[in-house]
Structures are given as C-alpha cells and as structure tokens.
C-alpha positions, 0 to 999 in steps of 0.5 A: 948836377953842374951844367957848366957845359950846357950854356956854351953848347946851347948858345953855339947850337942856336947860332948854328941853327940860324946859319944852316937851317930853315928853322921856325918855332911856334908856341914859345909862350906855352913854356911855364916860367916856374915850377917843375916841367916835363917837356915831351917830344917825338924823336927823329934824330940824335940831334933832337935833344939839342933842338928842343933845348935850343927852342925852350926858355928854360935850362933843361936836363935830359935822360939819354941812352946809357950806351953813349956814356961808356967812354969816360970823357963822353960821360963827363961831358954829357953829365956836364951838359945835363944828361943822365944815363937811362937803360932802355927797354925796361923800367930804369928805376934809378933813372926815374928816381933821378928825374923825379928828384930834379922835378921835385926841385922845380927843374925842367926835364926833356923826355922822348916817350917813344924811348927810341928814334922813329925810323919811319918818321911816324910816332911810335908807342909811348912808354909809361914812365913819363905818365908815372913821373908826371903823376908822382911829381905833379909836374906840368907837361909841355908837348913839342912836335919836331918835323924835319930833323929826320935828315940829321941822323948823324950826330956830327950834323950838330955842326951843320944841321942843314934841314927844314925844321918846324917846331911846334910847342903845344899848350901845357897840361897835367896828369889827373893823378886821382885817376892814375891808380893802376897800370891800365890807367897809366897806359891810357894817360900815356896814350893821351900824352902821345896824342898831345904830341901828335897834335903838334905834328903834321899828319905825315908824322903822327904814325898810329896817333892819327885823328888825334883831334877826335880823341876824348882826353880823360886822364889829363887836364889842360892848363888854362 
C-alpha cells in the first residue's frame, strides 16, 4: 500500500494540534522502534485515528469502518492515507488477513478494540480480533489512553481540534500465545488488553474496566 497521503496529512494535523489544542503526550519512549506493533486505544471520536498517528513515532496503518469507503474518491484517499475497510459487527476475515500480512512485514497497525466510538466516554467491551491477531503474529502491543477527544465528534474538527487532549502511552506487552488456544482464552486475553488501556486513562474514562490496578494478568506478558 502506497501511503503517499499520510506524511502530508500527519504533518498538517500535528501543526493543527499545536495551534488549536491544549495537547500533551506521555510515554512516547514506549513505542518500539522495530518489529510488528499493534497500537490499541480507546475510541471517543472520528478524529482519534489521526490523534494516535500524530503522537506515535512510526508510520501506522489502520482498519476503518467500511461505510466511509463507499465514495470512490474517499476510498482512494483513505487507502492512500493507510486505511483498509473493515466490516463491523462480525469477524471480518479479509480485514484481519490484511492486518496480519502488514504485521508479518514488520509494520504498525492502529486498532480500536471496542469496534466503535464510546458514546458515554467509558470503555466498552473489547472485540476478540486484536488478541487473536497479536497471538498469530507475535506482534508487540502498545496501549494508549485518549482523554478529551469526545468533544471532536464531527470529522471536520480535524481542521480545528479545539480541546484539552491528554494522551498516555503505556508499556508494551505481548500475548502469551501458548495459553491462547481456545475462544475463552481469547476472551480473557481481550479483557486484559482492555485493562491495559484502562490503566492509561483517568478513572472517569475506564467504564466497566475500573479497578484495573487490582486485576491479575495471566494471558499477557509485559516487555521489560
């Protein structure tokens, strides 16, 4: 995939954030410089993919809802940015195969495990695709917490993202592949991934994943 549009948009959006937003990032040093990486984040607004791309130190690719690819011009521009369509609400094997191929090539994928934006601001249930993808590829997972982007629901806000944005990038980890051999194990691994995201968020954004500090992690391993 030729991401000719990404560096242009990413540069412009970074400058726009600097101008319009009260914007801070913690933990940039936690992004691995080599190897396949899955960036996982909570999802509050349409602008979140651009926000995450702007704060990490690698060129990412994305899975985005299929509906926004219907227009031929949008399809061309989105793919040139690095996005690939995914059908929400079910396991989209074609999209997962695409993401697996990119990770096997050592690339970076941004995914939002909730599968949709949270209307309440709190974390929703995570979908199993991220855990399976990480287990199958051996990709390193990096959790990110976004606070403040819920005021940027209109995609046109990318032009003027006026908001108080706080981004926290957590320590990387991997799925214990040997333990993920059944659907129930993937469910447990997915819960642990969501808890890792919750740990990067203020309490008011954690939703059903409150008290994440007290949860034992059995299906993932931190990378020292």
